[in-house]
C-alpha positions as CSV (number, residue, x, y, z in Angstrom):
1,X,107.9,134.1,89.2
2,X,106.0,131.5,87.6
3,X,108.7,131.9,84.5
4,X,111.5,131.4,87.0
5,X,110.0,128.2,88.5
6,X,109.4,127.2,84.8
7,X,112.8,127.7,84.0
8,X,113.9,125.4,87.2
9,X,112.1,122.7,86.7
10,X,113.6,122.6,82.9
11,X,116.9,122.8,83.9
12,X,117.0,120.0,86.5
13,X,115.0,118.0,83.9
14,X,117.6,118.6,81.5
15,X,120.1,117.9,84.2
16,X,118.6,114.8,84.4
17,X,118.7,113.5,81.4
18,X,122.6,114.5,81.0
19,X,123.2,112.5,84.4
20,X,121.3,109.4,82.6
21,X,123.1,110.3,79.1
22,X,126.6,110.8,80.1
23,X,129.5,109.2,82.6
24,X,132.9,107.4,82.9
25,X,131.4,104.2,80.6
26,X,133.3,101.9,83.5
27,X,132.9,98.3,83.0
28,X,132.3,95.5,86.1
29,X,135.7,95.7,87.7
30,X,135.1,99.2,89.5
31,X,131.8,97.7,90.9
32,X,133.3,93.9,91.8
33,X,136.2,96.5,93.4
34,X,134.2,98.7,95.1
35,X,132.0,95.8,96.5
36,X,135.0,93.6,98.0
37,X,137.0,96.2,99.1
38,X,134.4,98.1,101.4
39,X,133.4,94.3,103.0
40,X,136.9,93.7,103.6
41,X,137.2,96.9,105.3
42,X,136.9,98.8,108.6
43,X,134.7,96.1,110.7
44,X,136.5,93.0,109.3
45,X,139.9,94.6,111.1
46,X,138.6,96.5,113.9
47,X,135.4,94.5,114.9
48,X,135.9,90.6,114.3
49,X,137.8,89.8,116.8
50,X,135.4,91.6,119.4
51,X,132.6,89.0,117.9
52,X,134.4,85.9,118.1
53,X,135.2,87.2,121.7
54,X,131.9,88.3,122.7
55,X,129.9,85.7,120.9
56,X,132.4,82.5,120.8
57,X,133.0,80.7,117.5
58,X,129.8,79.5,117.0
59,X,128.2,82.8,117.6
60,X,130.6,84.5,115.4
61,X,129.7,82.3,112.6
62,X,126.2,82.5,113.1
63,X,126.5,86.4,113.2
64,X,127.9,86.0,109.5
65,X,125.3,83.4,108.4
66,X,122.5,85.7,109.6
67,X,124.1,88.5,107.8
68,X,124.3,87.0,104.8
69,X,121.0,86.0,105.0
70,X,120.3,89.9,104.8
71,X,122.8,90.4,102.4
72,X,122.6,87.3,99.9
73,X,119.1,88.2,99.0
74,X,119.6,91.8,98.5
75,X,122.7,91.3,96.2
76,X,120.0,88.8,94.3
77,X,117.0,91.3,94.2
78,X,119.4,94.1,92.9
79,X,120.8,91.8,90.4
80,X,117.8,90.4,89.2
81,X,116.2,94.1,88.7
82,X,119.4,95.6,87.5
83,X,119.0,93.2,84.5
84,X,115.4,94.3,83.9
85,X,115.6,97.3,83.0
86,X,118.8,99.9,82.3
87,X,119.8,100.8,86.0
88,X,120.6,104.7,85.3
89,X,122.2,106.8,87.8
90,X,121.7,106.6,91.9
91,X,121.9,103.5,92.3
92,X,119.8,101.5,94.5
93,X,117.4,104.6,94.7
94,X,116.7,104.5,91.0
95,X,115.7,101.2,91.7
96,X,113.4,101.8,94.6
97,X,112.3,104.8,92.7
98,X,111.2,103.0,89.4
99,X,109.4,100.4,91.5
100,X,107.8,101.9,94.4
101,X,107.3,105.5,92.8
102,X,109.0,108.7,93.1
103,X,107.6,109.5,96.6
104,X,108.1,106.4,98.6
105,X,111.5,105.7,96.6
106,X,112.6,109.2,98.1
107,X,112.0,108.6,101.6
108,X,113.6,105.3,101.3
109,X,116.8,107.2,98.9
110,X,116.7,109.9,101.2
111,X,117.4,107.6,104.0
112,X,119.8,105.5,102.1
113,X,121.6,109.0,101.4
114,X,121.9,109.4,104.9
115,X,123.6,106.6,105.4
116,X,126.6,106.5,102.3
117,X,127.2,110.1,104.1
118,X,127.4,109.0,107.3
119,X,129.8,105.7,106.2
120,X,132.5,108.5,105.0
121,X,132.3,109.5,108.4
122,X,132.3,106.0,109.7
123,X,135.1,104.5,107.6
124,X,137.6,107.8,108.4
125,X,137.0,107.0,112.1
126,X,138.4,103.4,111.5
127,X,140.6,104.8,109.5
128,X,142.0,107.1,112.2
129,X,142.2,103.6,114.5
130,X,145.1,102.0,112.3
131,X,147.3,105.0,113.8
132,X,146.5,103.8,117.5
133,X,149.7,101.5,117.8
134,X,151.4,105.0,117.2
135,X,149.9,106.7,119.8
136,X,152.5,106.6,122.7
137,X,154.8,107.5,120.5
138,X,152.9,110.7,119.4
139,X,151.7,111.3,123.1
140,X,155.6,111.1,123.9
141,X,156.5,113.5,121.8
142,X,153.6,116.4,122.1
143,X,152.7,115.3,125.5
144,X,149.0,115.8,124.6
145,X,146.5,112.5,124.6
146,X,146.2,110.9,121.4
147,X,142.4,111.5,120.1
148,X,141.6,109.8,116.9
149,X,140.2,112.9,115.5
150,X,144.0,114.3,115.6
151,X,144.1,111.8,112.6
152,X,140.5,111.5,110.9
153,X,139.4,115.1,110.9
154,X,142.3,116.3,108.3
155,X,142.0,112.9,106.6
156,X,138.2,113.5,105.9
157,X,139.2,117.2,104.4
158,X,142.0,116.1,102.3
159,X,139.8,113.1,100.6
160,X,137.0,115.1,100.5
161,X,139.4,117.7,98.7
162,X,140.7,114.8,95.8
163,X,137.5,114.1,95.1
164,X,136.1,117.3,94.7
165,X,139.4,118.2,92.2
166,X,139.8,114.7,90.5
167,X,136.1,113.6,90.5
168,X,135.2,109.5,90.4
169,X,138.7,108.4,87.8
170,X,140.5,109.1,91.3
171,X,138.7,106.7,93.0
172,X,138.7,103.8,90.5
173,X,142.5,104.1,90.3
174,X,142.8,104.0,93.9
175,X,140.6,100.8,94.4
176,X,143.1,98.7,92.2
177,X,146.0,99.4,94.8
178,X,144.2,99.3,97.5
179,X,142.9,95.5,96.4
180,X,146.1,94.1,96.0
181,X,147.4,95.4,99.5
182,X,144.2,94.1,100.9
183,X,144.8,91.1,99.5
184,X,148.7,90.6,100.8
185,X,147.6,91.8,104.3
186,X,144.7,88.6,104.4
187,X,147.6,86.4,102.8
188,X,149.9,87.3,106.0
189,X,147.0,87.0,108.5
190,X,146.3,83.6,108.0
191,X,150.0,82.7,107.3
192,X,150.6,83.7,110.8
193,X,150.6,81.7,114.2
194,X,148.7,81.8,117.3
195,X,149.5,84.7,119.8
196,X,151.5,84.1,122.8
197,X,149.9,81.3,124.6
198,X,147.2,80.4,122.6
199,X,148.5,76.9,120.5
200,X,148.5,75.1,124.2
201,X,144.9,76.0,125.0
202,X,142.0,73.9,123.6
203,X,139.2,75.5,121.3
204,X,136.0,75.2,121.9
205,X,133.2,76.7,119.6
206,X,131.4,78.7,122.2
207,X,133.9,79.7,124.0
208,X,133.8,83.2,125.1
209,X,134.3,86.5,128.3
210,X,132.3,86.1,130.9
211,X,130.8,89.7,130.6
212,X,130.4,89.0,127.4
213,X,127.7,91.7,125.4
214,X,124.4,90.3,124.1
215,X,124.4,88.7,120.9
216,X,122.1,91.4,119.2
217,X,124.1,94.0,120.6
218,X,127.1,92.3,118.9
219,X,125.7,91.6,115.7
220,X,124.4,95.3,115.3
221,X,128.1,96.6,115.6
222,X,129.2,94.1,113.5
223,X,126.4,94.3,111.0
224,X,127.9,97.1,108.7
225,X,130.5,94.5,107.4
226,X,128.3,93.0,105.4
227,X,126.6,96.1,104.0
228,X,129.6,96.6,101.3
229,X,128.3,94.4,98.8
230,X,126.0,97.2,97.2
231,X,129.5,99.9,97.0
232,X,129.4,99.2,93.3
233,X,125.9,100.0,92.4
234,X,126.0,103.3,93.3
235,X,128.6,103.5,90.3
236,X,125.6,102.5,87.9
237,X,125.2,105.8,86.0
238,X,128.8,105.7,85.0
239,X,128.5,101.8,84.0
240,X,128.9,101.0,80.2
241,X,126.5,98.0,80.9
242,X,124.8,98.4,84.0
243,X,122.9,95.0,83.6
244,X,126.1,93.1,83.4
245,X,128.4,94.4,85.4
246,X,126.2,95.1,88.4
247,X,125.1,91.8,89.1
248,X,128.6,90.3,88.1
249,X,130.2,92.7,90.3
250,X,128.3,92.3,93.7
251,X,127.2,88.4,93.3
252,X,131.3,87.4,92.7
253,X,132.1,89.9,95.7
254,X,129.5,88.9,98.2
255,X,130.5,85.3,97.4
256,X,134.0,86.1,97.8
257,X,133.6,88.0,101.2
258,X,131.2,85.3,102.8
259,X,134.1,82.7,102.0
260,X,137.0,85.2,103.9
261,X,134.5,85.9,106.6
262,X,134.0,82.4,107.4
263,X,137.8,81.7,107.4
264,X,138.9,85.1,109.4
265,X,136.1,83.8,112.1
266,X,137.9,80.4,112.3
267,X,141.6,81.7,112.2
268,X,141.0,84.1,115.3
269,X,138.9,81.7,117.1
270,X,142.2,78.9,116.9
271,X,144.5,82.0,117.0
272,X,144.2,83.9,120.2
273,X,142.3,83.5,123.7
274,X,138.7,85.2,123.9
275,X,139.5,87.6,126.3
276,X,142.5,88.7,123.6
277,X,140.0,89.1,121.1
278,X,137.5,91.0,122.9
279,X,140.0,93.9,124.0
280,X,142.3,94.2,121.5
281,X,140.7,95.7,117.9
282,X,144.0,95.2,116.4
283,X,144.4,91.1,117.5
284,X,144.9,90.0,113.6
285,X,147.9,92.4,113.6
286,X,149.6,89.8,116.5
287,X,148.7,87.1,115.0
288,X,149.7,88.0,111.2
289,X,152.6,87.0,109.5
290,X,154.3,90.7,109.5
291,X,152.2,92.9,111.9
292,X,152.1,96.0,110.6
293,X,151.0,94.8,107.2
294,X,147.5,94.6,109.0
295,X,147.2,98.2,110.1
296,X,148.3,99.5,106.6
297,X,145.7,97.6,104.8
298,X,143.0,99.0,107.6
299,X,144.3,102.3,106.8
300,X,144.1,101.5,103.1
301,X,140.4,99.2,103.8
302,X,139.2,102.6,105.0
303,X,140.7,104.6,102.9
304,X,138.8,102.9,100.0
305,X,135.6,102.2,101.5
306,X,135.5,106.2,102.5
307,X,136.1,106.9,98.6
308,X,133.7,104.4,97.5
309,X,130.7,106.6,100.0
310,X,132.1,109.4,98.8
311,X,131.5,108.5,95.3
312,X,128.1,107.1,95.6
313,X,126.6,109.3,98.2
314,X,126.9,112.4,96.3
315,X,125.2,110.2,93.0
316,X,122.4,109.3,94.7
317,X,121.6,112.9,96.3
318,X,122.1,114.3,92.4
319,X,119.7,111.9,90.9
320,X,117.3,112.6,94.4
321,X,117.6,116.6,93.4
322,X,117.0,115.2,89.6
323,X,113.9,114.0,90.5
324,X,112.3,117.0,92.5
325,X,112.2,115.5,95.8
326,X,113.1,118.7,97.5
327,X,109.8,121.3,97.3
328,X,112.2,124.4,96.6
329,X,113.6,124.3,92.5
330,X,116.0,125.9,93.0
331,X,117.7,123.5,95.7
332,X,116.9,120.9,93.2
333,X,118.4,122.3,90.5
334,X,121.6,123.3,92.5
335,X,122.2,119.4,93.8
336,X,121.0,118.1,90.4
337,X,123.4,120.3,88.5
338,X,127.2,118.3,86.9
339,X,130.4,119.2,86.2
340,X,132.2,118.8,83.4
341,X,131.7,116.6,80.6
342,X,131.1,113.7,82.9
343,X,128.6,115.6,85.4
344,X,130.4,115.3,88.2
345,X,128.2,116.0,91.3
346,X,130.0,118.5,92.9
347,X,127.4,120.7,94.3
348,X,126.0,117.1,95.8
349,X,129.5,116.1,97.3
350,X,130.1,119.5,98.9
351,X,126.6,118.3,100.8
352,X,127.9,115.5,101.8
353,X,131.1,116.7,103.2
354,X,129.4,118.9,105.5
355,X,127.8,115.9,106.6
356,X,130.8,113.7,106.8
357,X,132.9,116.3,108.7
358,X,129.7,116.8,111.5
359,X,129.4,112.9,111.7
360,X,133.8,112.8,112.0
361,X,133.5,115.2,115.1
362,X,131.1,113.0,116.5
363,X,134.1,110.1,117.0
364,X,132.1,107.0,118.1
365,X,132.5,104.3,115.8
366,X,130.2,102.0,117.6
367,X,127.6,104.5,117.7
368,X,127.9,105.5,114.2
369,X,127.9,102.0,113.0
370,X,124.3,101.6,114.8
371,X,122.7,104.4,112.6
372,X,123.9,102.8,109.4
373,X,122.9,99.9,109.9
374,X,119.4,100.4,110.6
375,X,119.5,102.9,107.3
376,X,121.0,100.0,105.2
377,X,118.6,97.4,107.0
378,X,115.5,99.4,105.6
379,X,117.4,99.7,102.0
380,X,117.8,96.5,101.6
381,X,114.3,95.5,102.9
382,X,112.8,97.7,100.2
383,X,114.9,96.3,98.0
384,X,114.2,92.4,98.9
385,X,110.3,93.6,99.1
386,X,110.7,94.8,95.4
387,X,111.9,91.4,94.3
388,X,109.4,89.6,96.1
389,X,106.4,91.8,94.8
390,X,107.9,91.7,91.2
391,X,107.4,87.6,91.2
392,X,104.1,87.7,92.5
393,X,103.4,90.8,90.2
394,X,104.1,88.5,87.3
395,X,103.9,91.5,85.1
396,X,104.9,91.1,81.4
397,X,107.3,94.2,81.4
398,X,109.4,92.5,84.1
399,X,111.9,90.2,81.9
400,X,115.1,90.3,84.0
401,X,117.5,88.0,82.2
402,X,119.0,86.9,86.0
403,X,116.1,85.2,88.0
404,X,116.3,85.0,91.7
405,X,113.9,83.1,93.8
406,X,110.3,84.5,95.5
407,X,110.9,82.8,99.1
408,X,114.7,83.8,99.0
409,X,113.6,87.7,98.4
410,X,110.8,87.1,101.2
411,X,113.4,85.9,103.7
412,X,115.4,88.9,102.9
413,X,112.4,91.3,103.4
414,X,111.6,89.7,106.8
415,X,114.7,89.6,107.9
416,X,115.6,93.5,107.7
417,X,112.4,94.1,109.9
418,X,113.1,91.5,112.3
419,X,116.3,92.5,113.1
420,X,116.2,96.0,113.0
421,X,113.9,95.7,116.1
422,X,116.3,93.0,117.3
423,X,119.3,94.9,117.4
424,X,118.1,97.8,118.7
425,X,113.9,99.0,118.5
426,X,114.8,102.5,119.4
427,X,116.9,103.2,116.8
428,X,114.4,101.2,114.2
429,X,111.5,103.1,115.4
430,X,113.8,106.0,115.0
431,X,114.9,105.1,111.2
432,X,111.5,104.7,110.4
433,X,110.2,108.3,112.0
434,X,112.4,109.6,110.0
435,X,111.6,108.2,107.1
436,X,108.1,108.8,107.8
437,X,109.1,112.3,107.9
438,X,110.5,112.5,104.9
439,X,107.6,110.7,103.1
440,X,105.0,113.5,104.2
441,X,107.5,116.3,103.1
442,X,107.9,114.7,99.7
443,X,104.4,113.8,99.3
444,X,103.4,117.3,100.2
445,X,104.9,118.5,97.3
446,X,105.3,116.0,94.4
447,X,103.0,114.3,92.7
448,X,102.4,110.4,93.6
449,X,104.1,108.2,90.9
450,X,101.7,105.4,89.6
451,X,104.4,102.6,89.7
452,X,103.7,101.8,93.2
453,X,99.8,101.8,92.9
454,X,100.6,99.4,89.5
455,X,102.8,96.9,91.5
456,X,100.4,96.3,94.0
457,X,97.7,96.4,91.8
458,X,99.7,93.5,89.5
459,X,100.0,91.9,92.7
460,X,96.5,91.8,93.6
461,X,95.2,90.4,90.2
462,X,97.5,87.5,90.6
463,X,96.6,86.8,93.9
464,X,93.1,87.1,92.5
465,X,93.7,84.9,89.5
466,X,95.3,82.3,91.8
467,X,92.4,82.1,94.2
468,X,89.8,82.4,91.7
469,X,91.0,79.5,90.5
470,X,91.5,77.2,93.1
471,X,88.2,78.4,94.9
472,X,86.1,77.5,91.6
473,X,88.1,73.7,91.7
474,X,87.1,73.4,95.4
475,X,83.8,74.8,94.8
476,X,82.4,71.0,94.0
477,X,84.0,69.7,97.2
478,X,82.3,72.5,99.8
479,X,80.1,71.5,101.6
480,X,76.8,73.1,102.1
481,X,77.4,73.7,105.8
482,X,79.9,76.4,103.9
483,X,77.4,78.2,102.2
484,X,78.1,82.0,101.6
485,X,75.8,84.2,99.2
486,X,77.3,85.1,95.9
487,X,74.9,87.6,94.6
488,X,74.3,89.0,90.8
489,X,72.0,91.8,90.2
490,X,71.1,94.0,87.0
491,X,69.2,96.8,86.9
492,X,68.7,100.1,84.1
493,X,67.4,102.0,87.3
494,X,70.9,102.3,88.9
495,X,70.7,106.0,89.2
496,X,66.9,106.5,90.1
497,X,66.9,104.6,93.1
498,X,69.3,103.3,95.8
499,X,67.6,100.9,98.0
500,X,68.5,98.1,95.9
501,X,72.2,98.8,96.0
502,X,72.5,99.5,99.6
503,X,70.8,96.3,100.1
504,X,73.0,94.1,98.2
505,X,76.2,96.0,99.6
506,X,74.2,95.2,103.0
507,X,74.0,91.2,102.2
508,X,77.8,91.3,100.3
509,X,79.1,93.1,103.8
510,X,81.0,90.9,105.5
511,X,79.7,87.2,104.5
512,X,79.6,87.3,100.8
513,X,80.2,88.3,97.6
514,X,77.8,90.6,95.8
515,X,77.9,91.8,91.7
516,X,75.6,94.7,90.7
517,X,75.5,95.4,86.6
518,X,74.1,98.5,85.5
519,X,72.0,97.9,82.5
520,X,72.7,99.9,79.2
521,X,69.7,99.3,77.1
522,X,71.1,99.3,73.3
523,X,73.4,97.0,71.1
524,X,76.9,97.5,71.6
525,X,78.4,100.4,69.4
526,X,81.1,103.1,70.2
527,X,78.3,105.4,71.8
528,X,76.8,102.6,73.9
529,X,80.4,101.9,74.8
530,X,81.4,105.1,76.1
531,X,78.0,105.3,78.3
532,X,78.9,102.3,79.7
533,X,82.5,103.4,80.8
534,X,81.1,106.3,82.0
535,X,78.6,104.9,84.1
536,X,81.0,102.6,85.8
537,X,83.2,105.3,86.3
538,X,80.4,107.1,88.2
539,X,79.4,103.6,90.1
540,X,82.7,103.1,91.2
541,X,82.7,106.6,92.9
542,X,79.4,106.1,94.5
543,X,80.5,102.8,96.0
544,X,83.5,104.5,97.2
545,X,81.7,107.2,98.6
546,X,79.5,104.2,100.3
547,X,82.1,102.3,101.3
548,X,80.2,99.7,99.6
549,X,81.9,96.2,99.0
550,X,80.2,95.7,95.6
551,X,82.0,94.4,92.0
552,X,80.2,96.9,90.0
553,X,79.9,96.7,86.2
554,X,77.9,97.5,83.5
555,X,76.4,95.6,80.5
556,X,75.2,96.3,77.0
557,X,72.0,94.4,76.3
558,X,68.7,95.3,73.9
559,X,66.6,94.0,77.3
560,X,66.7,94.0,80.8
561,X,65.1,90.2,80.3
562,X,68.6,89.5,78.1
563,X,70.9,91.3,80.2
564,X,69.6,89.1,83.4
565,X,69.7,86.0,81.6
566,X,73.8,87.0,80.4
567,X,74.3,87.7,83.7
568,X,72.9,84.6,85.3
569,X,75.7,82.8,83.0
570,X,78.6,84.8,84.4
571,X,80.7,83.6,86.8
572,X,81.3,85.2,90.2
573,X,83.7,87.3,91.5
574,X,84.3,84.9,94.6
575,X,86.0,81.8,92.6
576,X,82.9,79.9,91.7
577,X,79.7,80.3,90.6
578,X,76.9,82.8,91.3
579,X,74.7,81.2,93.5
580,X,71.8,84.1,94.2
581,X,70.2,86.4,91.9
582,X,68.7,89.5,93.6
583,X,65.4,91.1,91.4
584,X,64.1,94.7,92.6
585,X,60.6,96.4,92.2
586,X,59.3,99.5,93.6
587,X,55.8,100.1,94.9
588,X,55.9,103.1,93.4
589,X,56.6,101.0,89.7
590,X,53.4,100.9,87.5
591,X,52.3,97.4,87.3
592,X,54.8,96.4,85.0
593,X,57.5,96.8,87.6
594,X,55.9,93.6,89.5
595,X,55.6,91.5,86.3
596,X,59.2,92.6,85.5
597,X,60.3,90.9,88.5
598,X,58.5,87.7,88.5
599,X,60.0,87.1,84.9
600,X,63.4,87.6,86.2
601,X,62.1,85.1,89.0
602,X,61.3,82.5,86.4
603,X,64.6,82.7,84.6
604,X,66.5,82.6,87.7
605,X,64.9,79.1,88.4
606,X,65.6,77.8,85.4
607,X,69.2,78.6,85.6
608,X,68.8,76.8,89.8
609,X,69.8,79.7,91.4
610,X,68.7,81.1,94.7
611,X,66.0,84.2,93.9
612,X,65.3,87.2,96.1
613,X,62.6,89.9,95.3
614,X,63.3,93.6,96.9
615,X,59.8,95.4,97.3
616,X,61.2,98.7,98.6
617,X,58.9,102.1,99.3
618,X,59.6,105.5,99.9
619,X,60.7,104.4,104.0
620,X,64.9,103.2,102.8
621,X,63.9,100.3,105.5
622,X,62.8,102.7,108.3
623,X,65.4,102.8,111.5
624,X,66.9,99.3,110.6
625,X,65.5,98.1,113.9
626,X,63.4,95.0,113.7
627,X,63.3,92.7,111.0
628,X,60.5,90.0,111.0
629,X,60.7,86.4,109.3
630,X,57.5,84.7,108.1
631,X,57.6,81.4,107.8
632,X,54.9,79.3,106.3
633,X,54.2,75.6,105.3
634,X,55.4,76.2,101.9
635,X,59.0,77.0,103.4
636,X,60.2,73.7,104.4
637,X,63.4,74.8,101.9
638,X,63.2,78.4,102.3
639,X,63.5,78.7,106.2
640,X,67.1,78.2,106.7
641,X,68.0,80.5,104.0
642,X,65.3,83.1,105.3
643,X,66.5,83.2,108.8
644,X,70.6,83.3,107.7
645,X,70.2,86.1,106.0
646,X,68.5,87.6,108.7
647,X,72.0,87.0,110.8
648,X,73.9,88.0,107.9
649,X,72.2,91.8,108.0
650,X,72.9,92.0,111.6
651,X,76.8,91.9,110.5
652,X,76.4,94.8,108.9
653,X,76.6,98.3,111.4
654,X,73.5,99.7,109.8
655,X,71.4,96.4,111.3
656,X,74.0,95.4,114.0
657,X,71.1,96.7,116.6
658,X,68.6,94.8,114.7
659,X,65.9,92.5,116.8
660,X,65.1,89.4,114.8
661,X,61.2,87.8,115.2
662,X,60.3,84.6,113.8
663,X,56.6,84.0,112.6
664,X,55.7,80.6,111.8
665,X,52.0,80.3,110.8
666,X,51.2,76.5,110.2
667,X,48.3,74.2,110.7
668,X,46.8,74.0,114.4
669,X,47.6,70.4,114.3
670,X,51.7,71.1,114.1
671,X,52.2,74.3,116.0
672,X,53.9,72.3,119.0
673,X,56.2,70.3,116.6
674,X,57.2,73.0,114.6
675,X,57.9,75.3,117.8
676,X,60.2,72.2,119.1
677,X,61.9,71.9,115.8
678,X,62.6,76.2,115.6
679,X,63.6,76.0,118.9
680,X,66.3,73.5,118.5
681,X,67.8,74.9,114.8
682,X,68.3,78.5,116.5
683,X,69.8,77.2,119.7
684,X,71.8,74.7,117.5
685,X,72.5,77.1,114.7
686,X,74.1,79.9,117.6
687,X,71.6,82.4,115.8
688,X,71.2,85.7,117.8
689,X,67.6,85.3,117.9
690,X,66.0,85.1,121.4
691,X,63.5,82.5,122.3
692,X,61.0,85.1,123.2
693,X,61.0,86.6,119.7
694,X,59.9,83.0,118.0
695,X,56.0,82.8,117.7
696,X,54.2,80.1,116.4
697,X,50.6,80.8,115.4
698,X,48.1,78.3,114.4
699,X,46.4,79.4,111.1
700,X,44.2,77.6,108.6
701,X,43.0,79.9,105.7
702,X,44.7,82.2,103.3
703,X,42.8,85.6,104.8
704,X,43.4,85.0,108.1
705,X,47.2,84.5,107.3
706,X,47.0,87.6,105.8
707,X,45.0,89.7,108.1
708,X,47.5,88.0,110.7
709,X,50.9,89.4,109.2
710,X,49.4,93.1,108.3
711,X,48.4,93.4,112.3
712,X,52.3,92.2,113.5
713,X,54.6,92.7,110.6
714,X,53.2,96.8,109.3
715,X,55.6,98.9,111.5
716,X,58.7,96.5,111.0
717,X,61.7,97.6,108.9
718,X,62.2,95.2,106.7
719,X,59.9,91.7,106.2
720,X,61.0,88.1,104.7
721,X,58.5,86.2,103.3
722,X,59.6,82.5,100.9
723,X,57.7,81.5,97.7
724,X,58.1,78.5,95.6
725,X,58.6,78.3,91.9
726,X,55.3,76.7,92.0
727,X,53.2,79.5,93.3
728,X,54.6,81.9,91.5
729,X,54.1,80.1,88.2
730,X,50.3,79.9,89.9
731,X,49.5,83.4,90.6
732,X,52.5,85.0,89.1
733,X,53.2,89.2,89.7
734,X,50.6,88.7,92.4
735,X,52.5,87.1,94.6
736,X,54.7,89.9,95.3
737,X,52.0,92.5,95.6
738,X,50.4,91.4,98.8
739,X,50.9,92.9,102.1
740,X,50.6,96.4,100.7
741,X,51.0,98.1,104.5
742,X,54.4,96.7,104.8
743,X,57.0,99.0,102.9
744,X,59.8,97.0,102.4
745,X,59.5,93.1,102.2
746,X,62.3,91.0,100.7
747,X,60.6,87.2,99.0
748,X,62.9,84.6,99.0
749,X,63.1,81.1,97.0
750,X,65.9,78.6,97.8
751,X,66.9,76.5,95.0
752,X,69.4,74.4,97.0
753,X,69.6,73.1,100.4
754,X,71.5,75.3,103.4
755,X,72.1,73.6,106.7
756,X,72.2,75.8,109.7
757,X,74.4,73.8,112.4
């Protein structure tokens, strides 16, 4: 069984290589002819009169413009992407899958394939409409009411048989003849005069039938007219130079189609009244210089469009199968296999034929048009999104010789999503659900490619680069009221204790930025570098498991002092400089732990940075329900930062139920004054601290203060004290070893004035 699977997979891969390597070697003409003959197709002949009748001249012109707000950005995006890399077999699917990855590409590609396969039926149903003028003769001769399926079904069978036996050469040869007939048809239409009675009326730009359809309904029915410009892209695997032929072919066809559409709408409005336009779908034949040329042109246009779709759809399916998008290796092998030297997708054509015949039997051209519109909208939106994201990503590997504009691609992507739900929310939701279902099926059997991740990583990198530079430039203008912590921490004891990392993650969760550096002791060499990379991977995984929003990295340095000195000079990840350093030691450490923290605090003071020293024990911050802040006469600069830190901690879900209590110990003579000042700050600063949790205590002695602290805060989950550079210089490490009965303590020294407004 395993050998057969490997053999089937190898056969699929071999088929893919041959699809890429072989083809007909067409030039630009088939791309242009396939696109323009589809643009000037069934909807132009059958539904543009309806559009003018129901939307008026102004509304119909608006529909043309809005439609091209989708197709022009898409054409430009395809042209740009096609000039960046060789577009191989599969056309639009190849572009999407190689940009978004196979799994997402397959989800969109299968939707695209379905729309292409259904388009065959759409054009053949429209082909049958060309025979409506003969319906009375048919009924009179046979006694049976004319049904368009009497024409569309056998015509579809004949067309599919010809394509299966003759291949792409048949389609390209027919395109030349069809394009010539289309040119003659449109020329005679423009040379024709108004219908009887229309010449005497005055034309109003908003003139339309009274019982008109809503604008978006009209747009949805007409929109398939704008999808023809990508018809030639599906021949990408058979082009000698896709980078040149695809942009030139589709852009010229789109431009010419836009001009013709505008003139056709104007000609219809001036040549027939709205009621005639709304009810007679072959009204163009009444206007043309020779009426029969319009049904002939319609028949040729629909046949050519159907040929284009029946050539393109199987090639899309063949490319999908070559990428192994189904979980069944045999199905992939069957569909990816080609016939003959040009690798004709005969098997994929058989599947396409079954879908087309089933849709033809439905027979409703408007119903089919809505389905096609949704799937094409999804595809076009994806292509525009790729163009937009590639502009944002600015990857060096993305070097197209043709450049569009990022805002043009963005407009196209937004318009596609907006118009989908404006046209028909139910159909739009159904199309997206179908895609989601396809994605789940493909993702279950196919490994996710890295292309999408690489593209979004590049976009995020560019956004980070831009925002970092902008933030750094704005730092000097920032108000102190806008202060937020940008904290850096260095430790060689990363994998021995988790309290410091967790505490840093709490502070950086919502309001600030946190950088944690694991210190690798030593000098930079191969061994320490490998150790540092392993530690970084381990750290990243640990942060992901904890859902901690920290930036983590490693630093190789001979000592913790030199590592800290280096880190204090590093730029912050938030765009500006780091403004705070977090140091730590454990109550279980030897006396050197507090000494290291004191030494680090001295370095931070020299660097003009706020300093936090976390003394932690085995309680791991208890139940995280109580935070005590102790203010003294030494904390004139520290008080605001200490209170703000408590507020920042409350922003994390681990602390959001905590109660903050402020204890202020001042000389007894200052108690009333200090109480009033603190109450005012809490009120005006909108801090979630109840007035009953503010205690101002009169004390005049060192021993008295320490006794009061231990009595009131020994059971608190976190206690915050302030300290100053001068007191650190006088008392050294002893400053952080006080209050032995308290487990988790944060000592805070502010080096900048922080306002609480």
